[in-house]
C-alpha positions in Angstrom: 19.2 12.3 -5.5 19.2 9.3 -3.1 16.3 8.4 -0.9 16.7 8.0 2.9 15.5 4.8 4.6 12.3 6.5 6.0 11.5 8.0 2.5 11.9 4.6 0.8 9.9 2.8 3.5 7.0 5.3 3.2 6.8 4.9 -0.6 6.9 1.1 -0.4 4.4 0.9 2.4 1.9 3.3 0.8 1.9 1.2 -2.3 1.3 -2.1 -0.4 -1.5 -1.2 2.0 -4.4 -2.3 -0.2 -2.8 -5.4 -1.8 -3.8 -8.0 0.7 -7.4 -6.7 0.7 -7.7 -6.9 -3.0 -6.7 -10.6 -2.9 -9.0 -11.4 0.0 -12.7 -12.4 0.1 -13.6 -8.7 0.6 -15.3 -7.4 -2.5 -13.0 -4.8 -4.2 -15.8 -2.3 -4.6 -16.1 -1.9 -0.8 -12.4 -1.3 -0.1 -12.2 2.4 0.6 -9.5 4.9 1.6 -6.6 4.2 3.9 -7.0 6.9 6.5 -4.3 5.6 8.9 -0.8 4.3 8.2 1.6 4.1 11.1 5.3 3.1 10.5 8.2 2.6 12.9 11.5 3.2 11.2 15.0 1.7 11.8 18.3 3.4 11.2 19.0 1.2 8.2 19.9 3.1 5.0 17.9 2.8 1.8 19.2 0.6 -1.0 18.4 0.5 -4.7 16.1 -2.4 -4.2 13.4 -2.1 -1.5 11.0 -5.0 -0.8 7.6 -4.6 1.0 5.3 -7.3 2.4 1.8 -6.8 3.7 -0.8 -9.1 5.2 -4.3 -8.7 6.3 -4.7 -9.0 10.1 -8.4 -8.4 10.8 -11.7 -7.2 9.3 -14.3 -5.9 11.7 -16.7 -3.0 12.2 -16.2 -1.7 8.6 -12.5 -1.5 8.9 -9.6 -3.7 7.8 -6.2 -3.8 9.5 -3.0 -4.6 7.5 0.5 -5.3 8.8 3.4 -4.1 6.7 7.2 -4.7 6.6 9.7 -2.9 4.4 13.2 -4.4 3.8 16.3 -3.1 2.1 18.6 -6.0 1.4 19.1 -7.8 4.7 18.0 -4.8 6.7 14.5 -3.9 7.9 13.7 -0.3 7.1 10.3 -0.2 8.8 7.3 -2.1 10.0 3.8 -0.8 10.6 0.1 -1.1 10.7 -2.6 0.4 8.4 -6.3 0.7 8.7 -8.6 0.8 5.6 -12.2 1.8 5.6 -14.7 -0.7 4.1 -17.5 1.2 2.3 -21.0 -0.3 2.5 -23.7 0.7 0.1 -26.8 2.2 1.7 
């Protein structure tokens, strides 16, 4: 079974949402769930090798925003934005 471009993009993006947060100055124990991931897809087909990049955009009001891009070869499969909750201890 071969994956479509959107399926491959979703799998890659889901896996990369938290990566820039874990390598930031945010303590790992406060990084919570990712309640929102929005992707915009292109019509490019999936390929055997899919690359995903993500970067932290902002941290404010107990949320962190992450930008994502998913590539298949020279083609962009998708780009998007995710929001992660930052859990504060009471």
